Phi, psi and omega in degrees: 000322180298319180294318180296318178297318180298315180295319181296324183270359183292315187281149171274175186256110184295319183298317180293316181296316179300313185294325182285320190258351184293136170098348180280144180272329177274170178055036184294320180293320178296319179295320179297319179297312182294319180292319177295318179298308184293329178287322184274326188284345175295306178298325178295318180293323179294317177298319180294320179296319177300315182292315182292319179299319178298326182286314186281345181255001182231135177284344184268351183263155178231170178293331174296319176296323179297316179298318180296316180296318178298316181296319179294320178303313182289320181294313179294318178299319179295313181296315180293323179295317179294314180297315179296321179297319179295321177295319177297322179297317177297318181295320179298317182289331182277345184242029183297341182278348182280161179295143188299319181297319179295320178295321180298315179297318180297319180294318178299315178296321179295322180292319176299317178296319178300314179297319181292317180296320179295317178297321178297328178275013179065033174249176179276105177296327178296316180294320179299315180294320180297313181294321177298321177298320178297321183292320184267359188300315183294316179295323180291318181297331181290350180278346181098174186291330184297321181293333183274356186297315183293308179299322180293322178295318179295316181292323180294324181277333185292319184298304179295328179295315179295318180295317181294319181295310181291322178299318178294325179289325183274336187305317179296344182277345186284124175248174182301327182284350181268344186290310182299312178301318180296315180293317180297318178300317179295313181297319179295321180292314186290317189262345183236298191291309182295318176302321179294314181293316180297318179297318180294319182287336184262007177299128181086357179281168181266007181291141174278178186299322181296317180290327177296320177295320180297317178296318180295320184277350188275012181279056186286137177265161180200227186287331185298315176303324178293321177298316179295324182292344179278342184298315182302326180294329180295331180258013174073030178292131188299324184256029182298324181294323178294319177302311181298320182294314181296319180294321178297315180296316181296320179294317178298320178295322178296319179296323179288316185282310185266321184298327181276342184251337182299317177300321179294319180294319179295317178294324178298321179294322180292316181287327182282338182293000000 
């Protein structure tokens, strides 16, 4: 159960980080680090959760099998994402004469199909979609703001909808004994673990002290940990409800502690720069 909770709480929330930090001219390197981290660690965490859940819920699986499954998820997801991104890039260039809204809808549907096909092939659909997005990002940005309206509207609505749906499903599972572990996990992560890891990873970087604090404080949780916490129940893990309850409390605590202060810290960095 400890491993499952740890994997669920590992990733940061890309939608929250993007919305808070998008558009600022200062702290650009810190924003790039946080956006890259939050974008990549979601598919990695999902692949890891699939592998770990298979191991702890099956008598026939081993940790070696878990490592192999995790590696295959990432390898297949990477290959499919690169291939899909290149195909999307060709399609964008070949359909430049079409109306922007129609192209946007077609791209969104193609990305959904890419994620589904990759998952069917036992790869990380999240990673495939992320890599495909990186490949087509420059070409997509060159189309102007009108083309981005449909994907931005969908992404803006998907995050709160997913969080509200999963939060409502998990809320009845929370008992008095789940509150303290969830809060302690968040406080330990925010004030001890992430600062240590961030400091170690940023050794030798050109970031100033203010940007280092921003990166350290930017490990905001959101809907993705709740999505990950639902995986153990799918495989019949006996303590799946406890996992979901602790993750919900920890995520809510992160939103209260970091979600309310990260925008202020980011603005402070911009004005102070």
